[in-house]
C-alpha positions in Angstrom: -12.0 35.8 -46.7 -14.8 33.7 -48.3 -14.5 33.4 -52.1 -17.0 35.0 -54.4 -19.8 32.7 -55.6 -20.0 31.9 -59.3 -21.8 28.5 -59.4 -25.3 27.3 -59.3 -27.3 26.8 -56.0 -26.4 30.3 -54.9 -28.2 30.0 -51.6 -26.4 26.8 -50.6 -23.1 28.3 -51.6 -23.8 31.5 -49.7 -24.7 29.4 -46.7 -21.4 27.6 -46.8 -19.5 30.9 -47.3 -21.2 32.4 -44.3 -20.3 29.4 -42.1 -16.7 29.7 -43.4 -16.7 33.4 -42.5 -17.9 32.6 -39.0 -15.1 30.1 -38.6 -12.4 32.3 -40.1 -13.3 35.2 -37.9 -13.7 33.0 -34.8 -17.1 34.5 -34.1 -18.8 33.3 -30.9 -22.3 33.3 -29.6 -23.6 36.9 -29.3 -21.1 38.3 -31.9 -22.7 40.2 -34.8 -22.6 39.0 -38.4 -21.9 41.6 -41.1 -25.1 43.1 -42.6 -26.9 41.7 -45.6 -25.5 44.4 -47.9 -21.9 43.9 -46.8 -22.3 40.1 -47.1 -23.8 40.4 -50.6 -20.9 42.5 -51.7 -18.3 40.2 -50.1 -19.9 37.1 -51.7 -20.8 38.7 -55.0 -24.5 37.7 -54.7 -27.8 39.5 -54.3 -29.2 40.6 -51.0 -32.2 38.3 -51.3 -29.8 35.3 -51.7 -28.0 36.4 -48.5 -31.2 36.8 -46.6 -32.4 33.3 -47.7 -29.0 31.9 -46.5 -29.3 33.7 -43.2 -32.8 32.4 -42.8 -31.7 28.9 -43.3 -28.9 29.2 -40.8 -31.3 30.7 -38.3 -33.6 27.8 -38.8 -30.8 25.4 -37.7 -29.9 27.5 -34.7 -26.6 28.9 -35.9 -27.8 32.5 -36.2 -30.3 34.6 -34.3 -32.2 37.2 -36.3 -33.5 40.5 -34.9 -35.8 42.9 -36.7 -33.8 45.9 -38.1 -30.5 44.7 -36.7 -27.6 42.4 -37.9 -28.0 38.7 -37.1 -25.9 37.4 -34.2 -24.1 34.1 -33.8 -25.9 31.5 -31.8 -25.2 28.0 -30.6 -27.5 25.3 -31.9 -29.2 23.4 -29.1 -30.8 20.0 -28.7 -34.2 21.2 -30.1 -32.6 21.8 -33.5 -30.9 18.4 -33.7 -34.0 16.8 -32.3 -36.1 18.1 -35.2 -33.6 16.7 -37.6 -33.6 13.3 -35.9 -37.5 13.2 -35.9 -37.7 14.2 -39.6 -35.1 11.5 -40.5 -36.9 8.8 -38.6 -40.1 9.7 -40.4 -38.5 10.1 -43.8 -36.4 7.0 -43.7 -39.1 4.9 -41.9 -36.7 4.1 -39.1 -38.4 1.6 -36.8 -38.2 1.1 -33.0 -35.7 -1.7 -33.3 -33.3 0.6 -35.2 -33.9 3.4 -32.8 -33.1 1.0 -29.9 -29.9 0.0 -31.7 -28.8 3.6 -32.0 -29.6 4.3 -28.4 -27.4 1.4 -27.4 -24.4 2.8 -29.3 -24.9 6.2 -27.8 -25.5 5.1 -24.2 -22.9 2.4 -23.9 -20.3 4.9 -25.2 -21.6 7.4 -22.7 -21.2 5.0 -19.8 -17.6 4.1 -20.8 -16.7 7.8 -21.0 -18.5 8.6 -17.8 -16.3 6.1 -15.9 -13.2 7.7 -17.5 -14.1 11.4 -17.0 -16.3 11.4 -13.9 -15.8 13.9 -11.1 -16.8 13.8 -7.5 -19.6 16.4 -8.3 -20.9 14.5 -11.3 -20.9 11.2 -9.4 -22.9 12.8 -6.6 -25.4 14.0 -9.1 -25.6 10.5 -10.6 -26.2 9.0 -7.1 -29.0 11.5 -6.5 -30.6 10.5 -9.8 -30.3 6.8 -8.8 -32.0 7.5 -5.4 -34.9 9.2 -7.1 -35.3 6.3 -9.6 -35.2 3.7 -6.8 -38.1 5.4 -5.1 -40.4 5.5 -8.1 -43.8 3.9 -7.6 -45.6 4.8 -10.8 -44.7 4.4 -14.4 -44.6 8.1 -15.1 -42.3 8.6 -12.1 -40.0 5.8 -13.4 -39.8 7.3 -16.9 -38.9 10.7 -15.6 -36.3 9.3 -13.2 -34.9 7.1 -16.0 -34.4 10.1 -18.3 -32.7 12.0 -15.4 -30.4 9.1 -14.6 -29.2 8.6 -18.2 -28.8 12.4 -18.6 -26.6 12.3 -15.5 -24.5 9.6 -17.1 -24.0 11.7 -20.1 -22.9 14.7 -17.9 -20.4 12.4 -16.2 -19.0 11.7 -19.6 -18.0 15.3 -19.8 -18.4 15.5 -23.6 -20.9 18.1 -24.8 -21.7 16.2 -28.0 -22.6 13.1 -26.0 -25.0 15.1 -23.8 -26.4 17.0 -26.8 -27.1 13.7 -28.8 -28.9 12.0 -25.9 -30.9 15.1 -25.1 -31.8 15.5 -28.8 -33.0 11.8 -29.0 -35.2 12.2 -25.9 -38.5 13.0 -27.8 -38.1 9.9 -29.8 -37.0 7.8 -26.8 -40.0 8.9 -24.8 -42.4 6.7 -26.8 -39.8 3.9 -27.1 -39.4 3.9 -23.3 -43.1 3.4 -22.7 -43.3 0.7 -25.3 -40.3 -1.1 -23.8 -41.7 -0.7 -20.3 -45.1 -2.2 -21.2 -43.4 -5.1 -22.9 -41.1 -5.6 -19.8 -44.1 -5.7 -17.5 -46.1 -8.0 -19.9 -43.4 -10.6 -19.8 -43.2 -10.5 -16.0 -40.4 -8.0 -15.4 -40.5 -5.8 -12.4 -38.9 -2.8 -10.7 -36.2 -4.5 -8.7 -34.3 -5.7 -11.7 -34.5 -2.3 -13.3 -33.2 -0.5 -10.2 -30.4 -3.1 -9.8 -29.3 -2.6 -13.4 -29.1 1.2 -12.8 -27.2 0.6 -9.6 -24.6 -1.5 -11.4 -24.1 1.3 -13.9 -23.6 3.8 -11.1 -21.2 1.6 -9.2 -19.0 0.9 -12.2 -18.9 4.6 -13.1 -18.1 5.6 -9.5 -15.2 3.1 -9.5 -13.9 4.4 -12.8 -14.1 1.0 -14.4 -14.8 1.7 -18.1 -15.3 -1.9 -19.2 -17.7 -2.6 -16.3 -19.6 0.6 -17.0 -20.1 -0.3 -20.7 -21.0 -3.8 -19.8 -23.5 -2.7 -17.1 -25.2 -0.3 -19.5 -25.3 -2.9 -22.2 -26.9 -5.3 -19.7 -29.5 -2.7 -18.8 -30.3 -2.0 -22.4 -30.7 -5.7 -22.9 -33.7 -5.4 -20.5 -35.0 -2.8 -22.9 -34.5 -5.2 -25.9 -36.5 -7.8 -24.0 -39.3 -5.4 -23.4 -39.3 -4.1 -27.0 -39.4 -7.7 -28.4 -42.3 -8.5 -26.1 -44.1 -5.4 -27.1 -43.6 -6.1 -30.8 -45.1 -9.6 -30.3 -48.0 -8.1 -28.4 -48.8 -5.5 -31.0 -50.3 -2.0 -30.5 -52.1 -3.1 -27.3 -48.8 -2.6 -25.5 -48.5 1.1 -26.4 -51.0 2.2 -23.7 -49.0 3.3 -20.6 -49.4 1.3 -17.4 -49.9 3.2 -14.2 -48.0 0.8 -11.9 -45.7 -2.2 -12.0 -44.9 -5.3 -10.1 -42.3 -5.0 -7.3 -40.1 -7.8 -8.5 
């Protein structure tokens, strides 16, 4: 049973106590939380404090509130984490180079796990994503196919947190991908090298070779670093999306 609250920052303490209650009772998505009055009595705080704590937990996706009814347990999704990432990037002035570095940590790890945990079904899905990417003929098609391929790698990894993290980063990566692509094209890069890099990732995952998968993903993201560096040298003119791209 959560302990009564006697310290300052009552809302923060109530929030922690409610989370502890959820854990102790092993409440799952869809289960009901005790009402505000019952929680206030359990925690020895006022109903307004409980309501503020519940509102905060609802904002991060842990609770779902319904008018006139007890709140129910929910599972936070990528949109909640995505907002936190976006706010952190803005508040901490994180630049594209730092974002690219973090992406490399996430994606190289995903590739290694994907080679270890892949299934026949997830490999088939990854192959389908590669086929779509290889047929891309416009920049928008390429970006969409690239997102789908990397998401399929994360699913092969069979780790919910890996998939959640990548999906949460996607709004930030969308702009980075375009900047990288424009820089890649500006320095003479083309589609063939990009497709070949994705194919190397696929083949290593299919074969279950963890080191090769991590190396192939790192090599591919090295292409992204080249594009980003060229874009940074070229300035803001490189931020406008290009419709097409060279074939080689």
